[in-house]
PDB file of N, CA, C, O and CB in Angstrom:
ATOM      1  N   UNK A   1      97.852  95.723 109.790  1.00  0.00           N
ATOM      2  CA  UNK A   1      98.576  96.947 110.029  1.00  0.00           C
ATOM      3  C   UNK A   1     100.067  96.658 109.917  1.00  0.00           C
ATOM      4  O   UNK A   1     100.559  95.671 110.463  1.00  0.00           O
ATOM      5  CB  UNK A   1      98.221  97.545 111.410  1.00  0.00           C
ATOM      6  N   UNK A   2     100.760  97.499 109.227  1.00  0.00           N
ATOM      7  CA  UNK A   2     102.195  97.321 109.044  1.00  0.00           C
ATOM      8  C   UNK A   2     102.961  97.805 110.267  1.00  0.00           C
ATOM      9  O   UNK A   2     102.600  98.809 110.880  1.00  0.00           O
ATOM     10  CB  UNK A   2     102.671  98.063 107.795  1.00  0.00           C
ATOM     11  N   UNK A   3     104.000  97.096 110.608  1.00  0.00           N
ATOM     12  CA  UNK A   3     104.865  97.487 111.714  1.00  0.00           C
ATOM     13  C   UNK A   3     106.105  98.140 111.144  1.00  0.00           C
ATOM     14  O   UNK A   3     106.727  97.616 110.220  1.00  0.00           O
ATOM     15  CB  UNK A   3     105.236  96.269 112.604  1.00  0.00           C
ATOM     16  N   UNK A   4     106.456  99.274 111.693  1.00  0.00           N
ATOM     17  CA  UNK A   4     107.611 100.018 111.204  1.00  0.00           C
ATOM     18  C   UNK A   4     108.722  99.891 112.235  1.00  0.00           C
ATOM     19  O   UNK A   4     108.532 100.181 113.416  1.00  0.00           O
ATOM     20  CB  UNK A   4     107.256 101.520 110.935  1.00  0.00           C
ATOM     21  N   UNK A   5     109.873  99.458 111.770  1.00  0.00           N
ATOM     22  CA  UNK A   5     111.024  99.348 112.657  1.00  0.00           C
ATOM     23  C   UNK A   5     112.163 100.176 112.093  1.00  0.00           C
ATOM     24  O   UNK A   5     112.240 100.414 110.888  1.00  0.00           O
ATOM     25  CB  UNK A   5     111.453  97.872 112.838  1.00  0.00           C
ATOM     26  N   UNK A   6     113.026 100.600 112.958  1.00  0.00           N
ATOM     27  CA  UNK A   6     114.185 101.375 112.542  1.00  0.00           C
ATOM     28  C   UNK A   6     115.427 100.529 112.736  1.00  0.00           C
ATOM     29  O   UNK A   6     115.623  99.924 113.790  1.00  0.00           O
ATOM     30  CB  UNK A   6     114.289 102.704 113.334  1.00  0.00           C
ATOM     31  N   UNK A   7     116.253 100.491 111.726  1.00  0.00           N
ATOM     32  CA  UNK A   7     117.495  99.734 111.819  1.00  0.00           C
ATOM     33  C   UNK A   7     118.574 100.491 111.073  1.00  0.00           C
ATOM     34  O   UNK A   7     118.295 101.185 110.096  1.00  0.00           O
ATOM     35  CB  UNK A   7     117.329  98.296 111.252  1.00  0.00           C
ATOM     36  N   UNK A   8     119.784 100.359 111.526  1.00  0.00           N
ATOM     37  CA  UNK A   8     120.878 101.028 110.836  1.00  0.00           C
ATOM     38  C   UNK A   8     121.214 100.250 109.571  1.00  0.00           C
ATOM     39  O   UNK A   8     120.971  99.046 109.480  1.00  0.00           O
ATOM     40  CB  UNK A   8     122.124 101.157 111.755  1.00  0.00           C
ATOM     41  N   UNK A   9     121.766 100.946 108.618  1.00  0.00           N
ATOM     42  CA  UNK A   9     122.139 100.314 107.360  1.00  0.00           C
ATOM     43  C   UNK A   9     123.354  99.430 107.577  1.00  0.00           C
ATOM     44  O   UNK A   9     124.240  99.761 108.364  1.00  0.00           O
ATOM     45  CB  UNK A   9     122.420 101.370 106.273  1.00  0.00           C
ATOM     46  N   UNK A  10     123.390  98.309 106.877  1.00  0.00           N
ATOM     47  CA  UNK A  10     124.526  97.413 107.029  1.00  0.00           C
ATOM     48  C   UNK A  10     125.795  98.028 106.440  1.00  0.00           C
ATOM     49  O   UNK A  10     126.881  97.865 106.995  1.00  0.00           O
ATOM     50  CB  UNK A  10     124.233  96.071 106.363  1.00  0.00           C
ATOM     51  N   UNK A  11     125.657  98.727 105.330  1.00  0.00           N
ATOM     52  CA  UNK A  11     126.799  99.444 104.766  1.00  0.00           C
ATOM     53  C   UNK A  11     126.294 100.799 104.280  1.00  0.00           C
ATOM     54  O   UNK A  11     125.333 100.851 103.512  1.00  0.00           O
ATOM     55  CB  UNK A  11     127.477  98.629 103.596  1.00  0.00           C
ATOM     56  N   UNK A  12     126.908 101.881 104.702  1.00  0.00           N
ATOM     57  CA  UNK A  12     126.407 103.199 104.334  1.00  0.00           C
ATOM     58  C   UNK A  12     126.574 103.478 102.842  1.00  0.00           C
ATOM     59  O   UNK A  12     127.525 103.021 102.208  1.00  0.00           O
ATOM     60  CB  UNK A  12     127.118 104.268 105.141  1.00  0.00           C
ATOM     61  N   UNK A  13     125.630 104.236 102.303  1.00  0.00           N
ATOM     62  CA  UNK A  13     125.720 104.635 100.905  1.00  0.00           C
ATOM     63  C   UNK A  13     126.850 105.656 100.777  1.00  0.00           C
ATOM     64  O   UNK A  13     126.926 106.608 101.553  1.00  0.00           O
ATOM     65  CB  UNK A  13     124.358 105.225 100.389  1.00  0.00           C
ATOM     66  N   UNK A  14     127.716 105.453  99.802  1.00  0.00           N
ATOM     67  CA  UNK A  14     128.844 106.371  99.631  1.00  0.00           C
ATOM     68  C   UNK A  14     128.920 106.852  98.195  1.00  0.00           C
ATOM     69  O   UNK A  14     128.408 106.219  97.272  1.00  0.00           O
ATOM     70  CB  UNK A  14     130.165 105.696 100.035  1.00  0.00           C
ATOM     71  N   UNK A  15     129.568 107.982  98.041  1.00  0.00           N
ATOM     72  CA  UNK A  15     129.828 108.493  96.699  1.00  0.00           C
ATOM     73  C   UNK A  15     131.012 107.742  96.111  1.00  0.00           C
ATOM     74  O   UNK A  15     131.627 106.912  96.780  1.00  0.00           O
ATOM     75  CB  UNK A  15     130.098 110.025  96.720  1.00  0.00           C
ATOM     76  N   UNK A  16     131.322 108.035  94.870  1.00  0.00           N
ATOM     77  CA  UNK A  16     132.446 107.361  94.212  1.00  0.00           C
ATOM     78  C   UNK A  16     133.776 107.648  94.908  1.00  0.00           C
ATOM     79  O   UNK A  16     134.675 106.806  94.917  1.00  0.00           O
ATOM     80  CB  UNK A  16     132.529 107.788  92.753  1.00  0.00           C
ATOM     81  N   UNK A  17     133.892 108.837  95.488  1.00  0.00           N
ATOM     82  CA  UNK A  17     135.150 109.181  96.153  1.00  0.00           C
ATOM     83  C   UNK A  17     135.183 108.693  97.602  1.00  0.00           C
ATOM     84  O   UNK A  17     136.134 109.000  98.321  1.00  0.00           O
ATOM     85  CB  UNK A  17     135.367 110.691  96.113  1.00  0.00           C
ATOM     86  N   UNK A  18     134.178 107.945  98.050  1.00  0.00           N
ATOM     87  CA  UNK A  18     134.172 107.356  99.371  1.00  0.00           C
ATOM     88  C   UNK A  18     133.461 108.166 100.442  1.00  0.00           C
ATOM     89  O   UNK A  18     133.312 107.694 101.569  1.00  0.00           O
ATOM     90  CB  UNK A  18     135.545 107.127  99.789  1.00  0.00           C
ATOM     91  N   UNK A  19     133.012 109.392 100.111  1.00  0.00           N
ATOM     92  CA  UNK A  19     132.299 110.209 101.092  1.00  0.00           C
ATOM     93  C   UNK A  19     130.840 109.763 101.170  1.00  0.00           C
ATOM     94  O   UNK A  19     130.261 109.368 100.158  1.00  0.00           O
ATOM     95  CB  UNK A  19     132.391 111.717 100.726  1.00  0.00           C
ATOM     96  N   UNK A  20     130.245 109.819 102.355  1.00  0.00           N
ATOM     97  CA  UNK A  20     128.827 109.461 102.471  1.00  0.00           C
ATOM     98  C   UNK A  20     127.939 110.408 101.670  1.00  0.00           C
ATOM     99  O   UNK A  20     128.137 111.623 101.699  1.00  0.00           O
ATOM    100  CB  UNK A  20     128.399 109.467 103.938  1.00  0.00           C
ATOM    101  N   UNK A  21     126.971 109.860 100.965  1.00  0.00           N
ATOM    102  CA  UNK A  21     126.048 110.686 100.191  1.00  0.00           C
ATOM    103  C   UNK A  21     125.094 111.390 101.154  1.00  0.00           C
ATOM    104  O   UNK A  21     124.605 110.766 102.095  1.00  0.00           O
ATOM    105  CB  UNK A  21     125.258 109.825  99.151  1.00  0.00           C
ATOM    106  N   UNK A  22     124.822 112.678 100.937  1.00  0.00           N
ATOM    107  CA  UNK A  22     123.899 113.384 101.831  1.00  0.00           C
ATOM    108  C   UNK A  22     122.493 112.793 101.722  1.00  0.00           C
ATOM    109  O   UNK A  22     122.024 112.466 100.631  1.00  0.00           O
ATOM    110  CB  UNK A  22     123.872 114.896 101.501  1.00  0.00           C
ATOM    111  N   UNK A  23     121.853 112.667 102.837  1.00  0.00           N
ATOM    112  CA  UNK A  23     120.492 112.162 102.933  1.00  0.00           C
ATOM    113  C   UNK A  23     120.339 110.698 102.523  1.00  0.00           C
ATOM    114  O   UNK A  23     119.212 110.242 102.331  1.00  0.00           O
ATOM    115  CB  UNK A  23     119.599 113.000 102.094  1.00  0.00           C
ATOM    116  N   UNK A  24     121.425 109.953 102.384  1.00  0.00           N
ATOM    117  CA  UNK A  24     121.326 108.553 101.972  1.00  0.00           C
ATOM    118  C   UNK A  24     120.580 107.729 103.017  1.00  0.00           C
ATOM    119  O   UNK A  24     119.744 106.897 102.665  1.00  0.00           O
ATOM    120  CB  UNK A  24     122.724 107.964 101.735  1.00  0.00           C
ATOM    121  N   UNK A  25     120.872 107.953 104.293  1.00  0.00           N
ATOM    122  CA  UNK A  25     120.181 107.213 105.347  1.00  0.00           C
ATOM    123  C   UNK A  25     118.712 107.630 105.414  1.00  0.00           C
ATOM    124  O   UNK A  25     117.829 106.796 105.609  1.00  0.00           O
ATOM    125  CB  UNK A  25     120.868 107.442 106.710  1.00  0.00           C
ATOM    126  N   UNK A  26     118.465 108.920 105.252  1.00  0.00           N
ATOM    127  CA  UNK A  26     117.096 109.446 105.237  1.00  0.00           C
ATOM    128  C   UNK A  26     116.300 108.816 104.098  1.00  0.00           C
ATOM    129  O   UNK A  26     115.166 108.377 104.290  1.00  0.00           O
ATOM    130  CB  UNK A  26     117.104 110.985 105.097  1.00  0.00           C
ATOM    131  N   UNK A  27     116.896 108.777 102.928  1.00  0.00           N
ATOM    132  CA  UNK A  27     116.248 108.196 101.750  1.00  0.00           C
ATOM    133  C   UNK A  27     116.001 106.708 101.957  1.00  0.00           C
ATOM    134  O   UNK A  27     114.925 106.212 101.623  1.00  0.00           O
ATOM    135  CB  UNK A  27     117.104 108.423 100.491  1.00  0.00           C
ATOM    136  N   UNK A  28     116.972 105.992 102.498  1.00  0.00           N
ATOM    137  CA  UNK A  28     116.821 104.561 102.735  1.00  0.00           C
ATOM    138  C   UNK A  28     115.698 104.287 103.729  1.00  0.00           C
ATOM    139  O   UNK A  28     114.935 103.337 103.551  1.00  0.00           O
ATOM    140  CB  UNK A  28     118.133 103.965 103.245  1.00  0.00           C
ATOM    141  N   UNK A  29     115.586 105.112 104.777  1.00  0.00           N
ATOM    142  CA  UNK A  29     114.507 104.942 105.754  1.00  0.00           C
ATOM    143  C   UNK A  29     113.148 105.074 105.088  1.00  0.00           C
ATOM    144  O   UNK A  29     112.275 104.227 105.279  1.00  0.00           O
ATOM    145  CB  UNK A  29     114.638 105.968 106.886  1.00  0.00           C
ATOM    146  N   UNK A  30     112.965 106.132 104.306  1.00  0.00           N
ATOM    147  CA  UNK A  30     111.662 106.356 103.689  1.00  0.00           C
ATOM    148  C   UNK A  30     111.341 105.311 102.633  1.00  0.00           C
ATOM    149  O   UNK A  30     110.179 104.941 102.472  1.00  0.00           O
ATOM    150  CB  UNK A  30     111.608 107.735 103.074  1.00  0.00           C
ATOM    151  N   UNK A  31     112.339 104.831 101.914  1.00  0.00           N
ATOM    152  CA  UNK A  31     112.090 103.755 100.951  1.00  0.00           C
ATOM    153  C   UNK A  31     111.606 102.508 101.681  1.00  0.00           C
ATOM    154  O   UNK A  31     110.654 101.859 101.248  1.00  0.00           O
ATOM    155  CB  UNK A  31     113.369 103.440 100.132  1.00  0.00           C
ATOM    156  N   UNK A  32     112.258 102.179 102.779  1.00  0.00           N
ATOM    157  CA  UNK A  32     111.862 101.023 103.579  1.00  0.00           C
ATOM    158  C   UNK A  32     110.466 101.238 104.170  1.00  0.00           C
ATOM    159  O   UNK A  32     109.648 100.319 104.188  1.00  0.00           O
ATOM    160  CB  UNK A  32     112.891 100.765 104.705  1.00  0.00           C
ATOM    161  N   UNK A  33     110.200 102.448 104.649  1.00  0.00           N
ATOM    162  CA  UNK A  33     108.899 102.772 105.227  1.00  0.00           C
ATOM    163  C   UNK A  33     107.781 102.564 104.211  1.00  0.00           C
ATOM    164  O   UNK A  33     106.793 101.893 104.509  1.00  0.00           O
ATOM    165  CB  UNK A  33     108.886 104.216 105.736  1.00  0.00           C
ATOM    166  N   UNK A  34     107.925 103.130 103.020  1.00  0.00           N
ATOM    167  CA  UNK A  34     106.878 103.000 102.014  1.00  0.00           C
ATOM    168  C   UNK A  34     106.729 101.571 101.523  1.00  0.00           C
ATOM    169  O   UNK A  34     105.619 101.134 101.219  1.00  0.00           O
ATOM    170  CB  UNK A  34     107.165 103.911 100.848  1.00  0.00           C
ATOM    171  N   UNK A  35     107.828 100.839 101.440  1.00  0.00           N
ATOM    172  CA  UNK A  35     107.741  99.435 101.026  1.00  0.00           C
ATOM    173  C   UNK A  35     106.929  98.635 102.036  1.00  0.00           C
ATOM    174  O   UNK A  35     106.128  97.784 101.648  1.00  0.00           O
ATOM    175  CB  UNK A  35     109.151  98.822 100.868  1.00  0.00           C
ATOM    176  N   UNK A  36     107.127  98.900 103.338  1.00  0.00           N
ATOM    177  CA  UNK A  36     106.385  98.171 104.376  1.00  0.00           C
ATOM    178  C   UNK A  36     104.955  98.689 104.528  1.00  0.00           C
ATOM    179  O   UNK A  36     104.024  97.895 104.658  1.00  0.00           O
ATOM    180  CB  UNK A  36     107.114  98.275 105.715  1.00  0.00           C
ATOM    181  N   UNK A  37     104.769 100.011 104.512  1.00  0.00           N
ATOM    182  CA  UNK A  37     103.459 100.600 104.779  1.00  0.00           C
ATOM    183  C   UNK A  37     102.455 100.347 103.661  1.00  0.00           C
ATOM    184  O   UNK A  37     101.263 100.201 103.928  1.00  0.00           O
ATOM    185  CB  UNK A  37     103.602 102.080 104.998  1.00  0.00           C
ATOM    186  N   UNK A  38     102.909 100.294 102.435  1.00  0.00           N
ATOM    187  CA  UNK A  38     101.995 100.150 101.313  1.00  0.00           C
ATOM    188  C   UNK A  38     102.138  98.810 100.610  1.00  0.00           C
ATOM    189  O   UNK A  38     101.843  98.697  99.420  1.00  0.00           O
ATOM    190  CB  UNK A  38     102.216 101.260 100.329  1.00  0.00           C
ATOM    191  N   UNK A  39     102.587  97.798 101.336  1.00  0.00           N
ATOM    192  CA  UNK A  39     102.693  96.449 100.806  1.00  0.00           C
ATOM    193  C   UNK A  39     101.287  95.897 100.606  1.00  0.00           C
ATOM    194  O   UNK A  39     100.512  95.850 101.561  1.00  0.00           O
ATOM    195  CB  UNK A  39     103.526  95.535 101.754  1.00  0.00           C
ATOM    196  N   UNK A  40     100.934  95.476  99.386  1.00  0.00           N
ATOM    197  CA  UNK A  40      99.565  95.007  99.152  1.00  0.00           C
ATOM    198  C   UNK A  40      99.260  93.634  99.755  1.00  0.00           C
ATOM    199  O   UNK A  40      98.090  93.259  99.827  1.00  0.00           O
ATOM    200  CB  UNK A  40      99.305  94.960  97.682  1.00  0.00           C
ATOM    201  N   UNK A  41     100.248  92.885 100.182  1.00  0.00           N
ATOM    202  CA  UNK A  41     100.009  91.557 100.743  1.00  0.00           C
ATOM    203  C   UNK A  41      99.491  91.686 102.161  1.00  0.00           C
ATOM    204  O   UNK A  41     100.195  92.197 103.032  1.00  0.00           O
ATOM    205  CB  UNK A  41     101.294  90.706 100.714  1.00  0.00           C
ATOM    206  N   UNK A  42      98.284  91.237 102.406  1.00  0.00           N
ATOM    207  CA  UNK A  42      97.653  91.315 103.720  1.00  0.00           C
ATOM    208  C   UNK A  42      97.160  89.930 104.106  1.00  0.00           C
ATOM    209  O   UNK A  42      95.988  89.622 103.887  1.00  0.00           O
ATOM    210  CB  UNK A  42      96.484  92.345 103.725  1.00  0.00           C
ATOM    211  N   UNK A  43      98.017  89.081 104.677  1.00  0.00           N
ATOM    212  CA  UNK A  43      97.616  87.704 104.965  1.00  0.00           C
ATOM    213  C   UNK A  43      96.460  87.606 105.949  1.00  0.00           C
ATOM    214  O   UNK A  43      95.709  86.631 105.905  1.00  0.00           O
ATOM    215  CB  UNK A  43      98.786  86.939 105.500  1.00  0.00           C
ATOM    216  N   UNK A  44      96.291  88.589 106.841  1.00  0.00           N
ATOM    217  CA  UNK A  44      95.203  88.506 107.800  1.00  0.00           C
ATOM    218  C   UNK A  44      93.832  88.595 107.134  1.00  0.00           C
ATOM    219  O   UNK A  44      92.824  88.240 107.744  1.00  0.00           O
ATOM    220  CB  UNK A  44      95.344  89.599 108.828  1.00  0.00           C
ATOM    221  N   UNK A  45      93.786  89.063 105.896  1.00  0.00           N
ATOM    222  CA  UNK A  45      92.523  89.139 105.175  1.00  0.00           C
ATOM    223  C   UNK A  45      92.170  87.830 104.476  1.00  0.00           C
ATOM    224  O   UNK A  45      91.045  87.670 104.004  1.00  0.00           O
ATOM    225  CB  UNK A  45      92.577  90.255 104.164  1.00  0.00           C
ATOM    226  N   UNK A  46      93.118  86.888 104.402  1.00  0.00           N
ATOM    227  CA  UNK A  46      92.905  85.689 103.603  1.00  0.00           C
ATOM    228  C   UNK A  46      93.010  84.376 104.353  1.00  0.00           C
ATOM    229  O   UNK A  46      92.819  83.316 103.756  1.00  0.00           O
ATOM    230  CB  UNK A  46      93.863  85.675 102.507  1.00  0.00           C
ATOM    231  N   UNK A  47      93.307  84.413 105.637  1.00  0.00           N
ATOM    232  CA  UNK A  47      93.488  83.143 106.313  1.00  0.00           C
ATOM    233  C   UNK A  47      92.142  82.452 106.526  1.00  0.00           C
ATOM    234  O   UNK A  47      91.099  83.102 106.603  1.00  0.00           O
ATOM    235  CB  UNK A  47      94.205  83.348 107.652  1.00  0.00           C
ATOM    236  N   UNK A  48      92.187  81.143 106.619  1.00  0.00           N
ATOM    237  CA  UNK A  48      90.966  80.354 106.763  1.00  0.00           C
ATOM    238  C   UNK A  48      90.431  80.494 108.184  1.00  0.00           C
ATOM    239  O   UNK A  48      91.187  80.393 109.149  1.00  0.00           O
ATOM    240  CB  UNK A  48      91.225  78.865 106.422  1.00  0.00           C
ATOM    241  N   UNK A  49      89.143  80.725 108.307  1.00  0.00           N
ATOM    242  CA  UNK A  49      88.542  80.982 109.611  1.00  0.00           C
ATOM    243  C   UNK A  49      87.781  79.790 110.171  1.00  0.00           C
ATOM    244  O   UNK A  49      86.985  79.962 111.095  1.00  0.00           O
ATOM    245  CB  UNK A  49      87.622  82.156 109.517  1.00  0.00           C
ATOM    246  N   UNK A  50      87.989  78.624 109.664  1.00  0.00           N
ATOM    247  CA  UNK A  50      87.300  77.454 110.195  1.00  0.00           C
ATOM    248  C   UNK A  50      86.968  76.470 109.097  1.00  0.00           C
ATOM    249  O   UNK A  50      87.257  76.707 107.925  1.00  0.00           O
ATOM    250  CB  UNK A  50      86.036  77.865 110.922  1.00  0.00           C
ATOM    251  N   UNK A  51      86.359  75.366 109.483  1.00  0.00           N
ATOM    252  CA  UNK A  51      86.020  74.352 108.503  1.00  0.00           C
ATOM    253  C   UNK A  51      84.991  74.875 107.494  1.00  0.00           C
ATOM    254  O   UNK A  51      84.064  75.603 107.848  1.00  0.00           O
ATOM    255  CB  UNK A  51      85.488  73.105 109.202  1.00  0.00           C
ATOM    256  N   UNK A  52      85.179  74.491 106.256  1.00  0.00           N
ATOM    257  CA  UNK A  52      84.279  74.928 105.197  1.00  0.00           C
ATOM    258  C   UNK A  52      83.254  73.864 104.845  1.00  0.00           C
ATOM    259  O   UNK A  52      83.140  72.853 105.539  1.00  0.00           O
ATOM    260  CB  UNK A  52      85.067  75.305 103.966  1.00  0.00           C
ATOM    261  N   UNK A  53      82.520  74.084 103.785  1.00  0.00           N
ATOM    262  CA  UNK A  53      81.444  73.163 103.407  1.00  0.00           C
ATOM    263  C   UNK A  53      81.940  71.769 103.028  1.00  0.00           C
ATOM    264  O   UNK A  53      81.235  70.789 103.272  1.00  0.00           O
ATOM    265  CB  UNK A  53      80.669  73.740 102.256  1.00  0.00           C
ATOM    266  N   UNK A  54      83.123  71.653 102.444  1.00  0.00           N
ATOM    267  CA  UNK A  54      83.642  70.324 102.084  1.00  0.00           C
ATOM    268  C   UNK A  54      83.917  69.510 103.347  1.00  0.00           C
ATOM    269  O   UNK A  54      83.630  68.313 103.377  1.00  0.00           O
ATOM    270  CB  UNK A  54      84.936  70.450 101.230  1.00  0.00           C
ATOM    271  N   UNK A  55      84.462  70.127 104.378  1.00  0.00           N
ATOM    272  CA  UNK A  55      84.732  69.433 105.626  1.00  0.00           C
ATOM    273  C   UNK A  55      83.417  68.976 106.258  1.00  0.00           C
ATOM    274  O   UNK A  55      83.323  67.848 106.743  1.00  0.00           O
ATOM    275  CB  UNK A  55      85.518  70.343 106.598  1.00  0.00           C
ATOM    276  N   UNK A  56      82.410  69.838 106.256  1.00  0.00           N
ATOM    277  CA  UNK A  56      81.110  69.474 106.834  1.00  0.00           C
ATOM    278  C   UNK A  56      80.479  68.314 106.080  1.00  0.00           C
ATOM    279  O   UNK A  56      79.886  67.427 106.695  1.00  0.00           O
ATOM    280  CB  UNK A  56      80.162  70.678 106.825  1.00  0.00           C
ATOM    281  N   UNK A  57      80.599  68.308 104.758  1.00  0.00           N
ATOM    282  CA  UNK A  57      80.045  67.210 103.967  1.00  0.00           C
ATOM    283  C   UNK A  57      80.722  65.893 104.324  1.00  0.00           C
ATOM    284  O   UNK A  57      80.053  64.865 104.425  1.00  0.00           O
ATOM    285  CB  UNK A  57      80.201  67.496 102.466  1.00  0.00           C
ATOM    286  N   UNK A  58      82.037  65.908 104.517  1.00  0.00           N
ATOM    287  CA  UNK A  58      82.745  64.695 104.898  1.00  0.00           C
ATOM    288  C   UNK A  58      82.315  64.211 106.272  1.00  0.00           C
ATOM    289  O   UNK A  58      82.163  63.008 106.486  1.00  0.00           O
ATOM    290  CB  UNK A  58      84.242  64.930 104.875  1.00  0.00           C
ATOM    291  N   UNK A  59      82.118  65.131 107.204  1.00  0.00           N
ATOM    292  CA  UNK A  59      81.705  64.751 108.561  1.00  0.00           C
ATOM    293  C   UNK A  59      80.315  64.130 108.578  1.00  0.00           C
ATOM    294  O   UNK A  59      80.063  63.177 109.315  1.00  0.00           O
ATOM    295  CB  UNK A  59      81.735  65.966 109.482  1.00  0.00           C
ATOM    296  N   UNK A  60      79.420  64.671 107.768  1.00  0.00           N
ATOM    297  CA  UNK A  60      78.065  64.112 107.678  1.00  0.00           C
ATOM    298  C   UNK A  60      78.128  62.709 107.056  1.00  0.00           C
ATOM    299  O   UNK A  60      77.423  61.799 107.492  1.00  0.00           O
ATOM    300  CB  UNK A  60      77.133  65.048 106.835  1.00  0.00           C
ATOM    301  N   UNK A  61      78.982  62.545 106.030  1.00  0.00           N
ATOM    302  CA  UNK A  61      79.115  61.244 105.375  1.00  0.00           C
ATOM    303  C   UNK A  61      79.698  60.214 106.344  1.00  0.00           C
ATOM    304  O   UNK A  61      79.289  59.053 106.316  1.00  0.00           O
ATOM    305  CB  UNK A  61      80.002  61.359 104.117  1.00  0.00           C
ATOM    306  N   UNK A  62      80.639  60.610 107.195  1.00  0.00           N
ATOM    307  CA  UNK A  62      81.235  59.693 108.166  1.00  0.00           C
ATOM    308  C   UNK A  62      80.238  59.238 109.236  1.00  0.00           C
ATOM    309  O   UNK A  62      80.275  58.095 109.692  1.00  0.00           O
ATOM    310  CB  UNK A  62      82.427  60.352 108.829  1.00  0.00           C
ATOM    311  N   UNK A  63      79.357  60.148 109.624  1.00  0.00           N
ATOM    312  CA  UNK A  63      78.431  59.820 110.702  1.00  0.00           C
ATOM    313  C   UNK A  63      77.300  58.898 110.231  1.00  0.00           C
ATOM    314  O   UNK A  63      76.605  58.307 111.058  1.00  0.00           O
ATOM    315  CB  UNK A  63      77.847  61.096 111.288  1.00  0.00           C
ATOM    316  N   UNK A  64      77.112  58.771 108.939  1.00  0.00           N
ATOM    317  CA  UNK A  64      76.042  57.873 108.408  1.00  0.00           C
ATOM    318  C   UNK A  64      76.472  56.445 108.377  1.00  0.00           C
ATOM    319  O   UNK A  64      75.702  55.578 107.964  1.00  0.00           O
ATOM    320  CB  UNK A  64      75.629  58.287 107.009  1.00  0.00           C
TER     321      UNK A  64
END
């Protein structure tokens, strides 16, 4: 499950004349939200859950 956090922008988005662009912070929030929420990398689905068959084969060979 993705965790969503809110943080202020380090530098505000501005127009060429120096005025803040309307909805720039809103847009930045949603871009960050979608990047985190729909990130295809899910490490919890791929971590190793214990010794596999190669480890068991080595243990049996050691005990002989």
